[in-house]
C-alpha positions in Angstrom: 0.0 0.0 0.0 1.5 3.4 -1.0 0.5 5.1 2.2 2.2 2.6 4.4 5.9 3.3 5.1 8.6 0.7 6.0 8.5 -1.0 9.4 10.2 0.9 12.1 11.2 -1.0 15.3 9.0 -3.8 14.2 5.9 -1.7 13.8 4.3 -0.2 10.6 4.5 3.5 10.3 1.3 5.0 8.8 1.1 8.2 6.8 -0.9 11.0 8.3 -3.5 10.5 5.5 -4.1 6.8 6.4 -4.0 7.6 10.1 -6.7 10.2 9.7 -8.8 7.9 7.6 -8.6 5.2 10.3 -9.6 7.6 13.0 -12.5 8.8 10.9 -13.8 5.2 10.3 -13.5 4.4 14.0 -15.3 7.6 14.9 -18.1 6.8 12.5 -18.4 3.3 13.8 -18.5 4.5 17.5 -21.1 7.1 16.6 -23.2 4.5 14.8 -23.0 2.1 17.8 -23.9 4.9 20.2 -26.9 5.9 18.0 -28.1 2.3 18.0 -27.9 2.0 21.7 -29.6 5.4 22.2 -32.3 4.5 19.8 -33.0 1.3 21.7 -32.9 3.1 25.0 -35.4 5.7 23.8 -38.4 3.4 24.2 -37.4 1.3 27.1 -37.2 1.7 30.9 -35.8 -1.0 33.1 -35.6 -1.4 36.9 -33.6 -4.0 38.7 -33.7 -5.3 42.3 -32.2 -8.2 44.2 -32.7 -9.7 47.7 -31.1 -12.4 49.8 -33.3 -15.4 50.3 -31.0 -17.6 52.4 -33.0 -19.0 55.3 -32.0 -17.8 58.8 -33.6 -20.9 60.4 -33.2 -24.6 59.8 -35.5 -25.1 56.9 -34.5 -28.3 55.2 -32.9 -28.3 51.8 -35.2 -29.2 48.9 -34.8 -32.2 46.6 -33.4 -35.7 46.9 -36.3 -36.9 49.1 -34.5 -37.0 52.4 -34.1 -35.1 55.6 -31.4 -32.5 54.9 -30.8 -29.9 57.6 -28.5 -27.0 56.6 -25.0 -27.0 58.0 -23.8 -23.7 56.6 -23.4 -21.9 53.3 -20.9 -21.5 50.5 -22.6 -18.3 49.4 -26.0 -16.6 49.8 -29.1 -17.5 47.8 -30.7 -14.7 45.8 -33.9 -13.6 44.2 -33.8 -10.9 41.5 -36.3 -8.9 39.5 -36.1 -7.2 36.2 -38.9 -4.8 35.4 -39.3 -3.5 31.9 -41.6 -0.7 30.6 -42.0 0.5 27.0 -43.0 3.9 25.8 -46.8 3.4 26.0 -46.5 2.3 29.7 -46.9 -1.4 29.3 -44.8 -3.3 31.9 -43.6 -6.8 32.6 -41.5 -8.2 35.5 -39.3 -11.3 35.3 -38.3 -12.8 38.6 -35.4 -15.2 38.9 -34.4 -17.2 42.0 -32.2 -19.8 43.5 -35.1 -22.0 44.7 -35.7 -25.6 43.8 -39.3 -25.1 43.1 -42.1 -22.6 43.7 -45.5 -24.2 44.3 -48.7 -22.8 43.0 -49.8 -22.3 46.6 -47.1 -19.7 46.9 -46.9 -18.1 43.4 -50.7 -17.5 43.3 -50.4 -15.4 46.5 -47.6 -13.4 44.9 -49.5 -12.8 41.7 -52.6 -11.8 43.6 -50.7 -9.2 45.7 -48.8 -7.9 42.7 -52.1 -7.2 40.8 -53.6 -5.6 43.9 -50.6 -3.4 44.8 -49.0 -2.6 41.4 -51.7 -3.3 38.8 -49.6 -6.0 37.3 -51.8 -8.5 35.4 -51.1 -12.2 35.6 -49.8 -12.3 32.1 -47.2 -9.6 32.9 -45.3 -11.5 35.6 -43.1 -14.5 35.3 -41.7 -16.1 38.4 -38.9 -18.5 37.6 -36.7 -20.7 39.7 -33.4 -22.3 38.9 -34.4 -25.7 40.4 -31.3 -25.6 42.6 -31.2 -28.6 45.0 -29.0 -26.7 47.6 -31.8 -24.3 48.3 -34.7 -24.4 50.8 -38.1 -26.0 50.8 -41.1 -23.8 50.0 -44.8 -24.4 50.9 -46.2 -27.7 49.7 -43.7 -28.2 46.9 -42.9 -32.0 46.8 -45.2 -32.3 49.8 -44.8 -36.1 50.2 -41.1 -36.1 49.4 -39.8 -35.7 53.0 -40.5 -37.4 56.3 -41.3 -34.1 57.9 -42.5 -33.3 61.4 -44.7 -30.6 62.8 -41.7 -28.3 63.6 -40.4 -28.6 60.0 -43.9 -27.8 58.6 -44.0 -24.7 60.8 -40.6 -23.5 59.7 -41.4 -24.0 56.0 -44.7 -22.2 56.3 -43.1 -19.4 58.2 -40.3 -19.1 55.6 -42.8 -19.3 52.7 -44.9 -16.5 54.1 -41.7 -14.4 54.5 -40.8 -15.1 50.9 -44.2 -14.1 49.6 -43.8 -10.7 51.2 -40.2 -10.4 50.1 -41.1 -11.2 46.5 -43.8 -8.6 46.4 -41.5 -6.0 47.9 -38.7 -6.9 45.4 -41.0 -6.3 42.5 -42.0 -3.0 44.0 -38.4 -2.0 44.3 -37.7 -2.9 40.7 -40.6 -0.9 39.5 -39.5 2.1 41.6 -36.1 1.9 39.9 -37.5 2.1 36.3 -35.2 4.3 34.3 -34.1 4.6 30.6 -32.2 1.6 29.3 -31.2 -0.2 26.2 -31.9 -3.9 25.7 -29.6 -6.0 23.5 -29.6 -9.7 22.8 -27.0 -12.3 21.9 -26.1 -15.9 22.5 -23.1 -17.9 23.8 -22.5 -21.6 24.2 -21.3 -24.0 26.8 -21.3 -27.8 26.9 -21.4 -29.4 30.3 -25.1 -30.4 30.2 -25.6 -34.1 29.4 -28.8 -35.9 28.4 -29.2 -38.1 31.5 -31.7 -40.4 29.8 -29.3 -41.6 27.2 -26.0 -41.6 29.1 -25.0 -43.6 32.1 -23.5 -41.2 34.6 -20.7 -43.5 35.7 -19.6 -43.9 32.1 -19.6 -40.2 31.1 -16.1 -39.2 32.4 -14.4 -42.0 30.5 -16.3 -41.3 27.3 -15.4 -37.6 27.6 -11.8 -38.5 28.1 -11.8 -40.7 25.1 -13.5 -38.1 23.0 -16.5 -40.3 22.3 -19.6 -38.3 21.5 -22.4 -38.5 24.1 -25.9 -39.6 23.1 -29.2 -37.8 23.3 -30.5 -34.3 22.5 -29.1 -31.3 24.3 -29.4 -27.5 24.1 -26.0 -25.9 24.7 -27.2 -22.4 23.7 -26.7 -19.6 26.3 -29.2 -16.9 25.4 -28.2 -13.5 26.8 -30.1 -10.2 27.3 -28.2 -7.1 28.4 -29.7 -4.1 30.1 -27.6 -1.0 29.7 -28.1 2.5 30.9 -27.6 5.5 28.5 -24.2 6.2 30.0 -23.1 2.7 29.0 -23.3 1.2 32.5 -24.5 -2.5 32.5 -27.5 -2.7 34.9 -28.4 -6.4 34.4 -27.6 -9.4 32.3 -30.2 -12.1 31.9 -28.9 -15.5 30.7 -30.1 -19.1 30.5 -29.0 -22.7 30.1 -30.8 -26.0 29.9 -29.4 -28.1 32.8 -30.4 -29.3 36.2 -28.5 -27.4 39.0 -27.7 -30.7 40.7 -23.9 -30.7 40.7 -24.0 -30.8 44.5 -26.0 -33.0 46.9 -24.7 -31.9 50.3 -26.4 -29.9 53.0 -24.8 -26.5 52.5 -26.7 -23.5 51.1 -25.4 -22.7 47.6 -26.8 -21.7 44.3 -25.0 -24.6 42.5 -23.5 -23.8 39.1 -25.9 -20.9 38.3 -25.0 -19.4 41.7 -21.3 -19.5 40.9 -21.9 -18.1 37.4 -23.9 -15.2 38.7 -21.3 -14.3 41.3 -18.6 -14.3 38.7 -20.5 -12.2 36.2 -21.3 -9.7 39.0 -17.7 -9.5 40.0 -16.8 -8.8 36.3 -19.5 -6.1 36.2 -19.7 -4.3 39.5 -23.2 -2.9 40.1 -24.9 -5.2 37.6 -27.4 -7.9 38.5 -26.7 -11.3 36.9 -30.0 -13.3 36.5 -30.2 -17.0 35.5 -33.2 -18.8 33.9 -33.2 -22.6 33.4 -34.2 -23.1 29.8 -36.0 -26.5 29.7 -33.4 -28.7 31.4 -35.8 -31.3 32.7 -33.8 -34.2 31.3 -30.3 -32.6 31.4 -27.7 -33.1 34.2 -24.2 -31.6 34.8 -22.0 -34.7 34.5 -19.6 -35.6 36.1 -20.7 -34.0 39.3 -20.7 -34.2 43.2 -17.9 -31.9 44.0 -17.6 -28.2 44.7 -14.7 -28.0 42.3 -16.9 -29.3 39.5 -19.7 -26.9 40.4 -17.3 -24.0 40.3 -16.0 -25.2 37.0 -19.4 -25.4 35.4 -20.3 -22.0 36.8 -17.2 -20.5 35.3 -17.9 -22.2 32.0 -21.3 -20.6 31.9 -20.0 -17.2 33.0 -17.4 -17.4 30.2 -20.2 -18.2 27.7 -22.1 -15.1 28.8 -19.0 -12.9 28.7 -18.1 -14.1 25.2 -21.7 -13.2 24.1 -21.4 -9.7 25.6 -18.1 -9.1 23.8 -19.8 -9.9 20.4 -21.9 -7.3 18.6 -25.3 -7.5 20.3 -28.6 -7.0 18.5 -30.7 -4.1 19.9 -34.2 -5.0 21.0 -36.5 -2.3 19.6 -39.2 -0.7 21.7 -42.6 -2.5 22.0 -44.2 -5.0 24.4 -47.0 -7.5 24.0 -47.9 -10.3 26.4 -50.3 -13.2 26.5 -50.9 -16.0 29.0 -53.2 -18.8 29.8 -53.7 -21.8 32.1 -54.4 -24.9 30.1 -55.6 -28.3 31.3 -53.0 -31.1 31.3 -54.9 -34.3 31.8 -53.7 -37.3 33.7 -53.7 -40.7 32.0 -56.0 -41.9 34.8 -56.7 -40.6 38.3 -55.6 -42.9 41.1 -58.3 -45.0 42.9 -59.0 -45.7 46.5 -58.1 -49.3 46.0 -54.8 -48.4 44.4 -53.9 -46.1 47.3 -54.9 -48.6 50.0 -52.6 -51.1 48.4 -49.7 -48.7 48.7 -49.9 -47.8 52.4 -47.2 -50.3 53.3 -45.2 -49.9 50.1 -41.4 -50.3 50.4 -41.1 -46.9 48.7 -41.6 -44.6 51.7 -42.4 -41.6 49.5 -45.1 -43.6 47.7 -46.6 -44.8 51.0 -46.7 -41.2 52.4 -48.4 -40.1 49.2 -51.0 -42.8 49.4 -51.8 -42.1 53.1 -52.2 -38.3 52.4 -54.5 -38.8 49.5 -56.6 -41.4 51.3 -57.1 -38.8 54.1 -58.3 -36.3 51.5 -60.7 -38.9 50.0 -62.0 -39.6 53.5 -62.6 -35.9 54.0 -64.8 -35.8 50.9 -62.3 -34.4 48.4 -62.7 -35.4 44.7 -59.5 -35.5 42.7 -59.4 -33.4 39.5 -58.6 -35.3 36.3 -56.2 -32.6 35.0 -53.8 -29.9 36.3 -53.7 -26.2 35.3 -50.5 -25.5 33.4 -49.1 -22.0 32.9 -48.0 -20.8 29.5 -46.5 -17.3 28.7 -45.6 -15.5 25.5 -43.9 -12.1 25.6 -42.9 -10.2 22.5 -40.2 -7.6 23.1 -39.8 -5.4 20.1 -39.6 -7.2 16.8 -36.5 -9.2 17.8 -37.2 -11.2 21.0 -39.9 -13.8 21.8 -39.9 -15.1 25.3 -41.9 -18.2 26.1 -42.5 -19.3 29.7 -43.4 -22.9 30.5 -44.3 -24.2 33.9 -42.3 -26.9 35.7 -39.7 -29.3 34.5 -40.1 -29.2 30.7 -37.7 -31.5 28.9 -35.3 -30.0 26.3 -37.4 -31.1 23.3 -39.7 -28.1 24.0 -37.0 -25.5 23.7 -35.5 -27.1 20.6 -38.9 -27.4 19.0 -40.1 -23.8 19.6 -36.7 -22.3 18.6 -37.0 -24.2 15.4 -40.6 -23.2 14.7 -40.3 -19.5 15.7 -36.8 -18.9 14.6 -33.9 -16.8 15.9 -34.7 -14.6 18.9 -36.8 -17.2 20.6 -36.1 -17.8 24.3 -37.9 -20.7 26.0 -37.9 -20.4 29.8 -38.8 -23.6 31.8 -39.4 -23.7 35.5 -41.8 -20.8 35.5 -44.6 -20.0 38.0 -45.3 -23.5 39.3 -43.1 -26.6 40.1 -45.7 -29.1 38.9 -43.8 -32.2 37.8 -41.8 -33.4 34.8 -43.3 -32.3 31.5 -42.4 -34.9 28.9 -42.5 -34.4 25.2 -44.4 -37.1 23.2 -41.1 -38.7 22.4 -40.1 -38.9 26.1 -43.6 -40.0 27.1 -43.5 -42.9 24.7 -40.0 -43.9 25.8 -41.1 -43.8 29.4 -38.5 -43.7 32.1 -38.3 -41.2 35.0 -39.2 -38.0 33.2 -41.9 -39.6 31.0 -43.2 -42.5 33.1 -45.1 -43.1 36.4 -43.4 -40.5 38.6 -46.2 -38.0 39.2 -46.8 -39.3 42.7 -43.4 -37.8 43.7 -44.9 -34.4 43.1 -48.1 -35.1 45.0 -50.3 -35.3 42.0 -53.3 -37.7 42.2 -52.1 -39.9 39.3 -49.0 -41.8 38.1 -48.7 -40.5 34.5 -49.7 -37.7 32.3 -51.9 -38.3 29.3 -50.0 -38.9 26.1 -51.1 -35.7 24.5 -49.5 -33.1 26.8 -47.1 -31.9 24.2 -49.9 -31.4 21.7 -51.8 -29.3 24.2 -48.8 -27.2 25.2 -47.8 -26.6 21.6 -51.3 -25.6 20.6 -51.3 -23.1 23.5 -47.9 -21.6 22.6 -48.9 -21.2 19.0 -52.1 -19.5 20.0 -50.4 -17.1 22.4 -47.6 -16.3 19.9 -50.2 -15.3 17.4 -51.7 -13.0 19.9 -48.4 -11.2 20.5 -47.3 -11.1 16.9 -47.3 -7.8 15.0 
């Protein structure tokens, strides 16, 4: 090039003409980027709030079906809220948390109070939980899972009441902090999730060491949404991954890999809130597992995926907000009978025996079991670029893969929303059976063993109807 001189001290020496041209290009690019961010910010307001939810009393840890009294903490557990408002005043709030599961008996109370205090309609709030098994029990979630006593019931009820109040207050704080912001979206990738249905856990480390591909469907995408103030300050980063937070099985408070990921991201971006959503990881596990070192490694891998996405050119989310929601009926294959329950009172599976005894008491009290369960489905359209779907409970990865394929780029499918109902199998998983698709509903307290085989069809029909409602 004529305007480039010879190397001097190992570095090229540029003519003033070329140097000026480069500076001009950089200035134009920077101005264009700033204009894009400002344009996105012009129609959005965002408010962020966070609160510690680590119990101060000995509420047992949730999950794994045994008595697990807490013996300390690796780090605090958190609940966080992101409130968004567009130019015409429509608002939504997304809540993330380090809980194993939020039962309907709790979330309904939260939704009712949010509508009463802040005029937030049911369709405008999504309460998600990471499904972390090193967090506390809540309400009647997994009600038959644990051999509880009266004192534990009292502690759980007391903690749940406190968390209802804290959730409502957190949303109020996020709404109070609404201020101009730009929304931008991107995607990273990480690979520690393993389809636990198709891979024997004990064999996975050797297969990985040998470079043998693992079996089964996975979703290694890490969707990212950044919330940036007009001065360039990062206020929040929302990110997801499809995988159980079950690296650890001990009795110490901890957010598992999502907890470590959020802490690392917040260290990298002081003042920002890192918020995790489990994106349909019902049949996905972190493998190998069962050590703090592995948990920290997976958290770091996830944080790196988020940071790599943030360093790439992000796509601005244009102003505009539409929401839709409905509760659909998911039918059981058959409702359990009195005779079936009576035969299980002395079952060798203690959980099943407790379940049978409780349901028999309800029948004796005159209760009639419903033949279906109300299932929550959300669709949020943010601008023209981002479609957020929210599905209740432990939806398997097939749902996220299907909806992203059907609705295209910019589709984010959140599992574990609003109500920890049970595993939600796709038709494929239902036909294959096994833990996620077979006769495991009793573990969640439902009055049946299996879902009907058409649950995927019902959920898909609802999602398509709601997406149509929020489409331009």
